[in-house]
N, CA, C and O atoms as a DFTB+ gen file, in Angstrom:
324 C
 N C O
     1  1      99.116     102.511     106.906
     2  2      97.712     102.574     106.677
     3  2      97.167     101.206     106.759
     4  3      96.012     101.131     107.177
     5  1      97.785     100.075     106.434
     6  2      97.189      98.779     106.422
     7  2      96.817      98.379     107.910
     8  3      95.833      97.668     108.111
     9  1      97.540      98.800     108.865
    10  2      97.165      98.513     110.321
    11  2      95.930      99.142     110.556
    12  3      95.060      98.489     111.131
    13  1      95.669     100.483     110.153
    14  2      94.436     101.128     110.505
    15  2      93.229     100.383     109.751
    16  3      92.132     100.157     110.261
    17  1      93.603     100.058     108.513
    18  2      92.433      99.360     107.746
    19  2      92.066      98.019     108.292
    20  3      90.912      97.617     108.142
    21  1      92.945      97.307     108.904
    22  2      92.724      96.006     109.663
    23  2      92.109      96.203     111.054
    24  3      91.754      95.226     111.714
    25  1      91.980      97.467     111.507
    26  2      91.545      97.526     112.732
    27  2      92.489      97.425     113.867
    28  3      92.073      97.363     115.024
    29  1      93.780      97.407     113.563
    30  2      94.674      97.134     114.640
    31  2      95.165      98.360     115.363
    32  3      95.940      98.233     116.311
    33  1      94.733      99.586     114.946
    34  2      94.965     100.802     115.443
    35  2      93.760     101.322     116.262
    36  3      92.684     101.450     115.677
    37  1      93.856     101.616     117.508
    38  2      92.714     102.119     118.440
    39  2      92.548     103.476     118.084
    40  3      91.421     103.923     118.299
    41  1      93.371     104.240     117.600
    42  2      93.307     105.703     117.327
    43  2      93.454     105.949     115.894
    44  3      94.156     105.215     115.200
    45  1      92.784     107.009     115.399
    46  2      92.886     107.474     114.016
    47  2      94.413     108.070     113.808
    48  3      95.135     108.558     114.677
    49  1      94.680     107.899     112.477
    50  2      95.979     108.362     112.132
    51  2      96.187     109.897     112.345
    52  3      97.291     110.326     112.683
    53  1      95.107     110.725     112.142
    54  2      95.233     112.180     112.536
    55  2      95.487     112.400     114.039
    56  3      96.269     113.244     114.477
    57  1      94.723     111.532     114.810
    58  2      94.905     111.661     116.208
    59  2      96.241     111.169     116.608
    60  3      96.821     111.720     117.543
    61  1      96.745     110.236     116.011
    62  2      98.166     109.795     116.428
    63  2      99.241     110.947     116.120
    64  3     100.121     111.314     116.897
    65  1      98.999     111.436     114.855
    66  2      99.913     112.650     114.464
    67  2      99.827     113.704     115.452
    68  3     100.853     114.191     115.926
    69  1      98.684     114.085     115.790
    70  2      98.503     115.254     116.772
    71  2      99.115     114.989     118.032
    72  3      99.802     115.840     118.597
    73  1      98.880     113.723     118.557
    74  2      99.608     113.391     119.884
    75  2     101.153     113.388     119.828
    76  3     101.847     113.733     120.784
    77  1     101.608     113.001     118.718
    78  2     103.119     113.045     118.570
    79  2     103.506     114.572     118.542
    80  3     104.445     114.943     119.245
    81  1     102.851     115.433     117.792
    82  2     103.209     116.791     117.585
    83  2     103.131     117.482     118.897
    84  3     103.993     118.299     119.219
    85  1     102.110     117.178     119.679
    86  2     101.837     118.052     121.004
    87  2     102.645     117.495     122.085
    88  3     102.938     118.188     123.060
    89  1     103.065     116.137     121.954
    90  2     103.871     115.508     122.945
    91  2     105.271     115.692     122.914
    92  3     105.731     116.482     122.091
    93  1     106.109     115.009     123.779
    94  2     107.603     115.147     123.682
    95  2     108.034     113.934     122.850
    96  3     108.701     113.060     123.403
    97  1     107.717     113.829     121.632
    98  2     108.056     112.707     120.802
    99  2     108.705     113.273     119.458
   100  3     108.485     114.403     119.023
   101  1     109.497     112.369     118.892
   102  2     109.935     112.698     117.690
   103  2     109.765     111.505     116.614
   104  3     109.742     110.346     117.029
   105  1     109.652     111.769     115.300
   106  2     109.574     110.679     114.427
   107  2     110.972     109.973     114.303
   108  3     112.000     110.633     114.460
   109  1     111.006     108.708     114.039
   110  2     112.222     108.018     113.855
   111  2     112.205     107.481     112.389
   112  3     111.477     106.533     112.095
   113  1     113.015     108.094     111.464
   114  2     113.023     107.773     110.134
   115  2     113.768     106.451     110.003
   116  3     114.554     106.056     110.864
   117  1     113.491     105.803     108.911
   118  2     114.147     104.462     108.508
   119  2     115.495     104.756     108.077
   120  3     115.638     105.359     107.013
   121  1     116.596     104.383     108.819
   122  2     117.957     104.586     108.416
   123  2     118.467     103.235     107.881
   124  3     117.854     102.179     108.038
   125  1     119.740     103.368     107.180
   126  2     120.447     102.237     106.719
   127  2     120.701     101.247     107.838
   128  3     120.587     100.034     107.665
   129  1     121.064     101.821     109.038
   130  2     121.487     100.842     110.070
   131  2     120.171      99.976     110.426
   132  3     120.347      98.820     110.811
   133  1     118.960     100.449     110.321
   134  2     117.730      99.826     110.729
   135  2     117.607      98.667     109.692
   136  3     117.375      97.515     110.057
   137  1     117.774      99.023     108.358
   138  2     117.660      97.938     107.434
   139  2     118.768      96.838     107.550
   140  3     118.506      95.673     107.248
   141  1     119.861      97.170     107.936
   142  2     120.992      96.217     108.156
   143  2     120.413      95.295     109.379
   144  3     120.379      94.067     109.296
   145  1     119.980      95.993     110.475
   146  2     119.467      95.154     111.574
   147  2     118.385      94.218     111.233
   148  3     118.319      93.073     111.680
   149  1     117.433      94.818     110.321
   150  2     116.245      94.097     109.952
   151  2     116.804      92.783     109.164
   152  3     116.229      91.709     109.339
   153  1     117.784      92.863     108.408
   154  2     118.416      91.686     107.604
   155  2     118.987      90.671     108.572
   156  3     119.065      89.515     108.157
   157  1     119.389      90.930     109.777
   158  2     119.909      90.070     110.797
   159  2     118.877      89.533     111.638
   160  3     119.194      88.592     112.365
   161  1     117.632      89.986     111.671
   162  2     116.720      89.774     112.551
   163  2     116.120      88.256     112.281
   164  3     115.802      87.911     111.143
   165  1     116.002      87.441     113.342
   166  2     115.332      86.149     113.142
   167  2     114.026      86.286     112.656
   168  3     113.400      87.297     112.972
   169  1     113.491      85.406     111.914
   170  2     112.192      85.471     111.285
   171  2     111.217      84.791     112.360
   172  3     110.678      83.718     112.090
   173  1     111.022      85.375     113.465
   174  2     110.153      85.002     114.591
   175  2     108.685      85.368     114.179
   176  3     107.725      84.664     114.493
   177  1     108.590      86.482     113.476
   178  2     107.331      87.168     113.263
   179  2     107.286      87.570     111.731
   180  3     108.316      88.024     111.233
   181  1     106.245      87.439     111.026
   182  2     106.281      87.594     109.527
   183  2     105.617      88.971     109.122
   184  3     105.479      89.185     107.918
   185  1     105.219      89.872     109.985
   186  2     104.667      91.184     109.600
   187  2     105.868      92.017     109.351
   188  3     106.613      92.239     110.305
   189  1     106.158      92.530     108.120
   190  2     107.276      93.341     107.757
   191  2     107.382      94.579     108.513
   192  3     108.474      94.963     108.932
   193  1     106.148      95.316     108.737
   194  2     106.145      96.560     109.526
   195  2     106.620      96.383     110.992
   196  3     107.455      97.137     111.491
   197  1     106.055      95.366     111.645
   198  2     106.412      95.021     112.903
   199  2     107.863      94.600     113.223
   200  3     108.440      94.885     114.272
   201  1     108.430      93.832     112.120
   202  2     109.794      93.542     112.123
   203  2     110.729      94.806     111.908
   204  3     111.831      94.870     112.453
   205  1     110.277      95.723     111.155
   206  2     111.128      96.977     110.992
   207  2     111.101      97.694     112.300
   208  3     112.132      98.190     112.755
   209  1     109.841      97.773     112.982
   210  2     109.981      98.508     114.391
   211  2     110.827      97.846     115.380
   212  3     111.490      98.514     116.174
   213  1     110.839      96.525     115.377
   214  2     111.762      95.678     116.315
   215  2     113.203      96.122     115.827
   216  3     114.041      96.485     116.653
   217  1     113.461      96.091     114.556
   218  2     114.808      96.412     114.148
   219  2     115.290      97.676     114.543
   220  3     116.416      97.856     115.006
   221  1     114.303      98.697     114.333
   222  2     114.792     100.124     114.739
   223  2     115.040     100.183     116.284
   224  3     115.982     100.821     116.754
   225  1     114.096      99.447     117.090
   226  2     114.363      99.414     118.543
   227  2     115.683      98.828     118.851
   228  3     116.335      99.297     119.783
   229  1     116.099      97.916     118.202
   230  2     117.417      97.263     118.590
   231  2     118.472      98.106     118.135
   232  3     119.359      98.348     118.952
   233  1     118.560      98.635     116.916
   234  2     119.606      99.458     116.186
   235  2     119.739     100.778     117.158
   236  3     120.843     101.273     117.383
   237  1     118.707     101.227     117.632
   238  2     118.726     102.484     118.398
   239  2     118.919     102.333     120.008
   240  3     119.030     103.291     120.774
   241  1     118.937     101.131     120.337
   242  2     118.910     100.765     121.753
   243  2     117.737     101.331     122.571
   244  3     117.822     101.840     123.688
   245  1     116.636     101.160     121.836
   246  2     115.245     101.662     122.465
   247  2     114.579     100.332     122.716
   248  3     115.055      99.240     122.404
   249  1     113.298     100.569     123.378
   250  2     112.368      99.444     123.568
   251  2     111.130      99.832     122.854
   252  3     110.673     100.974     122.900
   253  1     110.551      98.768     122.135
   254  2     109.288      98.928     121.503
   255  2     108.140      98.510     122.291
   256  3     108.000      97.331     122.616
   257  1     107.222      99.517     122.650
   258  2     106.228      99.187     123.496
   259  2     105.039      98.785     122.639
   260  3     104.551      99.522     121.782
   261  1     104.588      97.506     122.944
   262  2     103.439      96.950     122.163
   263  2     102.591      96.019     122.996
   264  3     103.011      95.479     124.020
   265  1     101.374      95.857     122.504
   266  2     100.416      94.748     123.071
   267  2     100.516      93.546     122.311
   268  3      99.803      92.598     122.639
   269  1     101.357      93.435     121.267
   270  2     101.446      92.273     120.492
   271  2     102.386      91.271     121.068
   272  3     103.599      91.479     121.105
   273  1     101.790      90.112     121.549
   274  2     102.596      89.155     122.463
   275  2     103.508      88.380     121.420
   276  3     104.439      87.686     121.827
   277  1     103.223      88.511     120.065
   278  2     103.975      87.671     119.230
   279  2     105.383      88.346     119.014
   280  3     106.264      87.738     118.407
   281  1     105.558      89.465     119.463
   282  2     106.904      90.123     119.260
   283  2     107.776      89.981     120.471
   284  3     108.910      90.459     120.502
   285  1     107.190      89.260     121.560
   286  2     107.972      89.254     122.855
   287  2     109.248      88.294     122.556
   288  3     110.245      88.419     123.267
   289  1     109.223      87.353     121.525
   290  2     110.268      86.625     121.168
   291  2     111.521      87.265     120.918
   292  3     112.575      86.635     121.012
   293  1     111.476      88.608     120.572
   294  2     112.672      89.343     120.258
   295  2     113.318      89.903     121.479
   296  3     114.200      90.753     121.356
   297  1     112.929      89.472     122.670
   298  2     113.617      89.753     123.979
   299  2     113.399      91.190     124.380
   300  3     112.328      91.784     124.262
   301  1     114.588      91.725     124.896
   302  2     114.533      92.974     125.613
   303  2     114.238      94.206     124.834
   304  3     114.009      95.249     125.446
   305  1     114.226      94.172     123.521
   306  2     113.929      95.236     122.707
   307  2     112.458      95.562     122.665
   308  3     112.013      96.617     122.212
   309  1     111.646      94.462     123.231
   310  2     110.195      94.593     123.259
   311  2     109.588      94.606     124.618
   312  3     109.810      93.671     125.387
   313  1     108.845      95.598     124.957
   314  2     108.261      95.785     126.163
   315  2     106.565      95.641     125.991
   316  3     105.923      96.482     125.362
   317  1     106.026      94.624     126.548
   318  2     104.696      94.375     126.378
   319  2     103.900      95.294     127.324
   320  3     104.235      95.457     128.497
   321  1     102.838      95.884     126.764
   322  2     102.054      96.801     127.441
   323  2     100.751      96.086     127.948
   324  3      99.905      96.719     128.580
């Protein structure tokens, strides 16, 4: 919610949920492995939500697609849009 309140989301939360439901996407719950990865993540970025997304990407061998150039310091886990 905080990202939406700060104007960092270009779509509304209902629209995002709708797109996820109608598309070929699944929700990724926060798992213990993600929290462990988060605890090992270098503190290049201070936003806790963004850091959790990076940790999930690393733990799941996925890539986080973002326009936040501050996250590129996390290497191959982040793909800039």
